[in-house]
C-alpha positions in Angstrom: -0.2 0.1 0.0 1.5 3.1 -1.3 1.7 6.1 1.3 -1.1 8.3 -0.2 -3.5 5.2 -0.3 -2.5 4.8 3.3 -3.3 8.3 4.3 -6.7 8.2 2.2 -7.6 5.3 4.2 -6.2 7.0 7.6 -8.4 10.3 6.9 -11.5 7.7 6.0 -11.1 6.2 9.5 -10.8 10.0 11.2 -14.1 10.8 10.3 -16.2 8.0 10.6 -14.3 7.9 14.4 -15.9 11.5 14.2 -19.5 10.9 13.2 -19.3 8.4 16.3 -18.5 11.1 18.8 -20.6 13.2 16.9 -23.0 10.7 17.3 -22.3 10.6 21.2 -22.6 14.3 21.5 -25.6 14.4 20.3 -27.3 11.7 22.3 -25.6 12.9 24.9 -27.2 16.2 24.5 -30.4 15.0 24.0 -30.8 12.1 26.3 -28.9 13.4 29.6 -29.7 17.4 29.5 -32.9 17.3 26.9 -35.2 14.3 28.2 -34.1 13.5 31.4 -35.6 16.0 33.2 -38.4 15.8 31.8 -39.4 12.4 33.4 -36.8 12.5 36.8 -37.0 14.8 38.9 -34.0 15.5 41.3 -35.2 14.9 45.1 -38.2 13.9 44.1 -39.0 10.4 43.4 -42.9 11.2 43.7 -43.1 13.2 41.2 -40.8 11.2 38.9 -42.7 7.8 39.5 -46.1 10.0 38.3 -43.6 11.1 35.0 -42.6 7.3 34.5 -46.1 6.2 34.6 -48.0 9.1 32.5 -45.5 10.1 30.2 -43.9 6.2 29.2 -43.5 7.0 26.0 -41.1 10.0 26.8 -39.0 8.0 29.4 -38.8 5.4 26.6 -37.3 7.7 24.2 -35.1 8.6 27.0 -34.0 4.9 27.7 -33.7 4.7 23.8 -31.1 7.4 23.6 -29.0 5.9 26.3 -28.6 2.9 24.4 -27.6 5.1 22.2 -25.0 7.1 24.0 -23.6 3.2 24.9 -23.0 2.0 21.3 -21.9 5.4 19.5 -19.1 5.8 22.4 -18.4 1.9 22.2 -17.8 2.3 18.5 -15.9 5.4 19.1 -13.3 4.0 21.3 -13.1 1.0 18.8 -12.5 3.6 16.0 -10.0 5.4 17.9 -7.7 2.4 18.6 -8.2 1.4 14.6 -6.9 5.1 14.2 -3.7 5.0 16.6 -3.3 1.3 16.7 -0.2 1.1 14.4 1.6 3.5 15.3 0.5 4.2 19.1 -0.4 0.3 20.4 -0.3 0.8 23.8 -1.5 3.7 24.2 -4.5 3.2 21.7 -5.5 -0.1 23.9 -5.2 2.2 26.7 -7.9 4.8 24.8 -10.0 2.0 23.2 -10.4 0.2 27.0 -10.8 3.0 28.9 -13.7 3.8 26.7 -15.2 1.1 26.8 -15.1 1.5 30.3 -17.8 4.6 29.9 -19.9 2.4 27.5 -20.4 0.4 30.5 -20.6 3.2 33.0 -23.6 4.6 30.7 -25.2 0.8 30.8 -25.6 0.9 34.2 -27.4 3.8 34.1 -29.4 2.4 31.2 -30.6 -0.3 33.1 -31.6 1.6 35.7 -33.6 3.7 33.7 -35.3 0.4 32.1 -35.8 -0.7 35.6 -37.5 2.4 37.3 -39.8 2.3 33.6 -41.2 -1.4 34.5 -41.3 -0.9 38.3 -43.3 2.4 37.3 -45.9 0.7 35.2 -46.5 -2.2 36.6 -49.3 -3.5 38.8 -47.5 -5.2 41.8 -46.3 -3.8 44.7 -47.7 -1.0 47.2 -47.0 2.6 46.2 -44.6 3.6 48.7 -42.6 0.5 47.6 -42.5 2.0 44.4 -41.3 5.4 45.5 -38.7 3.7 47.5 -37.4 1.9 44.1 -37.6 4.7 42.0 -35.4 6.6 44.5 -33.0 3.7 44.3 -33.1 3.6 41.0 -32.3 7.5 40.6 -29.5 7.6 42.8 -27.9 4.7 40.9 -28.4 6.3 37.6 -26.8 9.8 38.9 -23.8 7.8 40.2 -23.7 5.8 37.0 -23.0 9.3 35.1 -21.5 11.0 38.5 -18.9 7.9 39.4 -18.0 7.6 35.7 -16.9 10.9 35.6 -13.4 8.9 36.5 -12.8 7.1 33.3 -14.9 10.1 31.2 -11.4 12.1 32.3 -9.3 8.9 32.0 -9.7 7.7 28.5 -8.9 12.1 27.5 -5.3 11.3 28.4 -4.1 9.0 25.8 -5.7 10.6 23.5 -4.6 13.9 23.8 -1.0 12.4 24.3 -1.7 10.6 20.7 -2.8 14.4 19.5 0.8 16.4 21.2 3.2 12.9 20.6 2.2 12.4 16.9 1.5 16.1 16.0 -0.8 14.5 13.6 -3.6 17.0 15.0 -3.1 20.4 16.5 -0.8 20.0 19.5 -2.9 22.1 21.7 -6.1 20.4 20.6 -4.4 17.3 22.8 -3.1 20.0 25.4 -6.5 21.0 25.8 -7.9 17.6 25.6 -5.4 16.5 28.6 -6.4 19.8 30.4 -10.3 18.7 30.0 -9.1 14.9 31.7 -7.5 16.7 34.6 -10.4 18.6 35.1 -13.0 16.6 34.9 -11.0 13.9 37.6 -11.2 16.6 40.1 -14.5 17.3 39.5 -15.8 13.7 40.3 -13.1 14.0 43.6 -14.4 17.3 44.7 -18.1 16.1 44.4 -18.0 12.8 45.8 -16.1 14.3 49.0 -18.6 16.7 49.8 -16.8 19.5 49.3 -18.9 22.8 48.5 -17.2 24.3 45.3 -19.2 26.6 43.6 -17.5 26.5 40.1 -17.2 22.8 40.0 -18.9 22.2 36.8 -16.8 24.9 34.9 -13.9 22.2 35.7 -15.2 20.3 32.8 -15.2 23.1 30.4 -12.4 21.9 28.8 -13.0 18.6 28.5 -16.2 19.5 26.3 -14.1 22.6 24.6 -11.5 20.3 23.6 -13.9 17.3 22.4 -15.8 19.5 20.2 -12.5 20.7 18.8 -11.4 16.8 18.2 -15.4 16.1 16.6 -14.8 19.0 14.3 -11.7 18.2 13.4 -12.2 14.5 12.7 -15.0 15.4 10.5 -13.1 18.5 8.2 -9.6 17.6 8.1 -9.6 13.8 9.3 -5.5 13.4 10.7 -2.4 14.8 9.1 0.2 12.8 7.3 2.6 10.9 9.3 5.8 13.2 10.0 8.9 10.7 10.4 
């Protein structure tokens, strides 16, 4: 395979990676930021139970979006591995495996959403029991995403490292992604340490910037030729 053909194949792989990453971002925004609050009311399992029963179709859309996040996260991890494995095998394996852990964390959330829908629409059990179970599932959903922040941050480290080391994407993109990974880790630790830090959410801003920058670059430019 000549150099031009190899580069064209890598650009194609990079753009497919970008498409999966974009799908993950879109489904994440729709599922977690748009539909979630329509069903799951923080600190109010009674209202959540009512929503799950009366807005079952909306709840199932929320669940299907969680499926889409899991699938797109897994495929993004696999395609990042495919993109970088030839020159950065160890880092690519780390990126792929840690990306799969993200998918598993979100799958726990999806299982809990499905369970909550099933409980809310069953004829079995007293109302008080249903409310208690819904409360438990709400906590599991919240903590699957919250503690998942550890690996949402960790998978950004090998991604950013490869970008910086290879120089096949903008070096500052890699640095911002690494900074985003640090922000995710610190934010998660602060949250679960019970520290009241009003600017905690802003620690994840570099990750948001870096990931959307990565998506845009992969889709528009793909990947630069290897500089030896």
